[in-house]
C-alpha positions, 0 to 999 in steps of 0.5 A, a space after each residue: 505506517 502512514 495513513 493515506 487519504 485524498 488530502 495527503 496522497 500527493 504529498 506522502 506518495 507522489 512527492 515521496 523521495 523514496 519508494 512507497 508501498 500502499 496497502 489498501 485494506 478494509 475493516 471487514 476484510 479478514 485477509 487484510 487484517 491477518 496480513 497487517 501485523 506482518 506488513 507492519 514488521 516488514 515496514 519497520 525492517 525497510 524503514 528509510 528505504 521504502 515508505 509503507 502506507 495504508 488506505 482504509 477503503 471504507 473511508 476513501 472510496 473516491 481515492 480507490 476509484 481514482 486509483 482503480 482499486 476494486 478489491 482488497 487486499 490490494 497493494 500499489 508500488 510507487 517510485 518517483 510518483 508513479 505506480 510501477 506495480 500492483 498486486 491484488 486478491 489471491 496474488 497478495 502474500 508477504 513474499 510477493 509484497 517483499 519482493 516487489 518492494 525490494 525491486 523498487 
């Protein structure tokens, strides 16, 4: 999974030739850390079809504000440089991530 920050967001996400799933997580977020190994496996399984990236909210506050990410875990789904979908908080599950990523 690619680490995203304000410096590489445009290149890695907006200019990506394949759909992108952005995982916003925090080092103090239990649900985020619990979900991470499963999301990394999903990223491996979808390699080449969908790019999975992660954003550490503790280190990227401006980017989070710009993208209106107010809580973690939050997942944004990009295609063609545009955010097409998002899930946050209690909505986040591996099944929800997988189905939305497949829909891109």
